[in-house]
C-alpha positions as CSV (number, residue, x, y, z in Angstrom):
1,M,0.0,0.0,0.0
2,A,2.9,2.3,0.7
3,T,4.1,2.1,-2.9
4,V,0.7,3.2,-4.2
5,K,0.7,6.2,-1.9
6,K,4.2,7.2,-3.0
7,E,3.3,6.7,-6.6
8,F,0.2,9.0,-6.6
9,D,1.2,11.4,-3.9
10,K,3.1,13.7,-6.3
11,F,2.7,17.4,-6.9
12,W,2.5,17.0,-10.6
13,V,-0.3,14.3,-10.3
14,G,-2.4,16.9,-8.6
15,I,-1.6,19.6,-11.2
16,I,-2.5,17.3,-14.1
17,T,-5.7,16.2,-12.3
18,G,-6.6,19.8,-11.5
19,L,-6.1,20.9,-15.1
20,L,-7.9,18.0,-16.7
21,V,-11.0,17.7,-14.5
22,P,-12.6,21.0,-15.5
23,Q,-12.0,20.2,-19.2
24,L,-13.6,16.8,-18.7
25,I,-16.6,18.3,-17.0
26,M,-17.0,20.9,-19.8
27,F,-16.8,18.1,-22.4
28,L,-19.4,16.1,-20.5
29,F,-21.6,19.2,-20.5
30,Y,-21.2,19.4,-24.2
31,L,-22.1,15.7,-24.6
32,Q,-25.1,16.0,-22.4
33,V,-26.6,19.2,-23.9
34,Y,-25.2,20.1,-27.3
35,F,-23.9,16.8,-28.8
36,R,-26.8,16.3,-31.2
37,K,-27.1,20.0,-32.1
38,M,-23.6,21.1,-33.0
39,N,-19.9,20.1,-33.2
40,V,-17.3,21.0,-30.6
41,Q,-15.9,24.0,-32.6
42,S,-19.4,25.5,-32.9
43,F,-20.0,24.9,-29.2
44,I,-16.8,26.7,-28.2
45,K,-17.6,29.5,-30.6
46,R,-21.1,29.9,-29.3
47,I,-20.1,30.0,-25.6
48,W,-17.4,32.5,-26.5
49,E,-19.8,34.8,-28.4
50,T,-22.4,34.7,-25.7
51,D,-19.9,35.7,-23.0
52,I,-20.6,32.6,-20.9
53,F,-17.1,31.1,-21.3
54,S,-15.7,32.4,-18.0
55,P,-18.8,31.5,-15.9
56,L,-18.7,28.0,-17.5
57,I,-15.0,27.6,-16.7
58,S,-15.8,28.7,-13.1
59,L,-18.6,26.2,-12.8
60,C,-16.4,23.4,-14.2
61,C,-13.8,24.1,-11.6
62,I,-16.2,22.7,-8.9
63,G,-14.9,19.3,-10.0
64,N,-11.5,20.3,-8.6
65,L,-13.2,20.5,-5.2
66,A,-14.1,16.8,-5.5
67,A,-10.6,15.9,-6.6
68,F,-9.1,17.9,-3.8
69,F,-11.3,16.2,-1.2
70,I,-10.5,12.7,-2.6
71,F,-6.8,13.4,-2.4
72,Y,-7.2,14.9,1.1
73,Y,-9.2,11.9,2.3
74,L,-6.5,9.5,1.0
75,Y,-3.8,11.6,2.7
76,Y,-2.2,12.5,-0.7
77,N,-1.2,15.9,0.5
78,N,1.2,16.8,-2.3
79,S,-1.5,15.9,-4.9
80,A,-4.0,18.0,-3.1
81,R,-1.6,20.9,-3.2
82,G,-1.3,20.4,-6.9
83,V,-5.0,20.6,-7.4
84,I,-5.1,23.8,-5.5
85,I,-2.4,25.3,-7.6
86,S,-4.1,24.4,-10.8
87,T,-7.4,25.8,-9.5
88,F,-5.5,29.1,-9.0
89,V,-4.4,28.9,-12.6
90,Y,-8.0,28.6,-13.7
91,T,-8.9,31.5,-11.3
92,I,-6.3,33.8,-12.9
93,A,-7.6,32.8,-16.4
94,V,-11.2,33.6,-15.4
95,I,-10.2,37.0,-14.0
96,L,-8.3,37.8,-17.2
97,L,-11.2,36.7,-19.3
98,K,-13.7,38.8,-17.3
99,F,-11.7,42.0,-17.0
100,V,-9.1,42.1,-19.7
101,V,-10.7,40.5,-22.8
């Protein structure tokens, strides 16, 4: 059991998980709602044109909360830190999208 803990308790595992979970949730949202209506490029173009891109990214980052608590519950502290850092990256991206672009 100790080898599994050492294998997944890495900072980069948390960063990769934290960066991929919101993208996976956004893709699942696309599959659930818009899959039969439009392709992925049209979907991204539509959410960009209607100015819901940053709120959608913010909503998708809620999945990072689940990833953080799973890592925290399993005592993977380094991985949990990586999820928090990647959430900050998304936070900076949302702030830039709202106020700069």
